[in-house]
C-alpha angles and dihedrals in degrees: 000000000000127000085239094049102098125020095163119120115271122249111263090242119134131178117266091204118097116239092245090057100047129100113298099207128063118233114254100255092054093044090051091050092050092048092053092046090053088050091051091050087056093053102278127136124238095221090056104036101041097062091049091051093047090053092044091056095035093236116168140159114004095000092054090047091050093051091045092052090047095052098042098036094047092047094048095047102037091110090062094041094048090056092048092045091052089058096042092047095041092227139082113274088236086070092057121086111258094237092048089048093056089052090052092047090052090049093049090049091054092047100045107027110022133063094249115131112247095242091051092048090052098042096048092043090054089047090051092048093050089052101044106017102036135254093282093060093051093073091050092048092048092049096046094046092050088056092047089051091059092080139030126242095265091052092048090049090057089056100045101042113075109229091214092056119108118258096259093054091047092051092045090056095043092051097037101244127139108256093239091057092048090051091047092050090049089054091046093052089053095040093051089046092241092129140026132217085262096051103028096099092050092043094049092048090051091048094049090047090050090054088060097049115093110252120242116248107258120197129194126211105213108224115244089024108052140356132224086245088062089055091047090055087057093055101273124132128229117262110242095222113020119064096206093048136088134179122234107209097190143351136054113304088204088066092068114093093219089061095047095052095044099249090115134014145185106268133151112253089234091058088051091055090058092058092041092052093052091051094047100043114115115251122216120244129017122338119270122236090221118006125218116224131189130200101195102190099025108157135145084015115237096129092031089058093054092043090052090054091047089049090054088057097042098042106243140141115240132206113196108197127194130171098207114071094211091052089046087056090054089046090054090052092048091051097041096106092044091048091053091051093045092054090048091057097038101257128134118238110173130182109207133186111217146119108270091211091073099041094098094051092044094047110018117191091356105127135061096201127026129185117205103190091177126206107255144162092273093228089148094060099050090124090058099034104034095171093064093076089062098044103045119086129188086250089068091068095070096058094040092048093055090049093046091052093048093048093049091047091051092047092052090053086052093055119101119227106287091015122136133221133193118212110201139175133178086228133081093201108131092224089062100038127030095014093056093049094046094047094051095042090055088069097041115072086166091066129075126190112228127207102262094192097083091049095047088047089053094054098042136048127234099003100097094107094041104059101096132235096309161181085146123041123230118190121201135202092226096045106034103018090238135107112279097269122174122199133181122189117215132180131196116228119246 
C-alpha cells in the first residue's frame, strides 16, 4: 500500500461512535508505527528502528507491511500532511504536541493515501491517541481528522500549494520535500546535464515523485562467495542492468541463509555499480601480480563486502578502513565470510580503525585501487531514508564539503603510480560531487579524471545511452531505478 496508491476522494462515511466510547487500545501495527515515528523524532532511523519494532511485536505478513507503509509513507509525506493538519486544526503544527502530531500524520496518511476506510482511519487514530497521547488529545485527533476526511488529496493540494509560487516551490510542496532540497536537486539535474531548460520541470517532478516511491529490495551476490543463480533459487529475480544484483519481490531478506552468513547482502544496485567500476577501471603501467585495494570509509560495509568478493576473484588484498570502532565491528561481521575465504586462499583482508584523512600520509603510494565513499547529505537515497530530507539543512554542506575534500586528497596520496580511485557519494548535490572533484584536481597535476562512462557501461547492461555527458556518472532514482549515486574515476600518472 503506497502513499501514491489511491488519490480518489474518500467515502463520506464517518463513525457513529462517540470518541469516548471507541476502543481504548491501538492495534499492534499502528502502535508499532507510532513507536517508530517517535524514535525517529528523537534521532532514530526508520531502516534500523522498524525491523526491531516488528520483531518486538512479532508482526509479520500484512501487519508488518501495514506498519512499514505507515512509517515510511507518513515520514515521506509529512510536509504535505503538516500543511493540511495546520488548516484542519486551525493552528500551526509547531503548537501541537509532537506525539499528537505523529498520530495526526498517521491518520492523515491513512485517509489520503491508503485504502483504509475513513471511519476506520478515524476510529483507530482516536484509540491510538487515547492510549499514547492521553484522553484530552483524542478529541483533538477526532476533530482534525474529520476535517481532513472532508476532501481528497488532490483537493487538499489545491489548497496548500500557492498558485503564484514558482514551479520548484510548487513541486516541493506537492511531493513533500523541503524547498531547499528541491532547488538543490533542480540545480543538480542541470549541472550533471541530466536535464535541459526545456525538460527540467518534468525531470524534477519525476525525481521528486521517485523519492516518494518505495524502493525495491536489491540483493547482491558477493563474488567468490555466492552467485546470482543462488539468489534466484531462493525466489529472487535477476536485476535487468547490474550483473551482481537481484531483486527480491517479497519476503524478508534476513530469512535467506546467504544473507545471514554474509555470502550475499541487501545492497542498492547503484551502490554495487560503484564497487564494480573501481574493480574494472584500467590501471596505468604493467599489471600487478596481486593488487592492493583500500576502502577508505568502509563502514558499515556494503561496498566493502562486494569489493572483498571481487578481490577474491582478482586476486587482491583489501584494507577496509573505518573511523568509528562500533562501525568497524559491524564491518568485521559483514566481511567475516570473505575474511575466512581470503585466509584460506592466502589473501589479506584487513578491517582497520583509522581516520581516512591521514591514510595518504601514513601509507603513501601504497594502493592500486582506492574507494572514497564519502560521508554526504544522502540526498540521493531519500526513498530509502525518508527522514533525511527533514534533518538535513544547507548548513551541513560546509562541514561535509571540507571533509570530502580532505578524504579525496588523502586517497590520492595513497594511490600508487598508475593507480585508480573512485570518489562516490549518495548525493547528486553539486557541492558534494563535481565541485569537490574539481577543487581537489586543481591542486593535483599528477591526477587525471577518466571518463567513467565506458567502465560503467562495461559492468552494467543497457545503460550505455543513459550515463550522461561524462566524465563522471550520476545515477538517478527516476532514470536508473537506483539511489542517486555519483561516481568520478581518477587515475594517478606514472
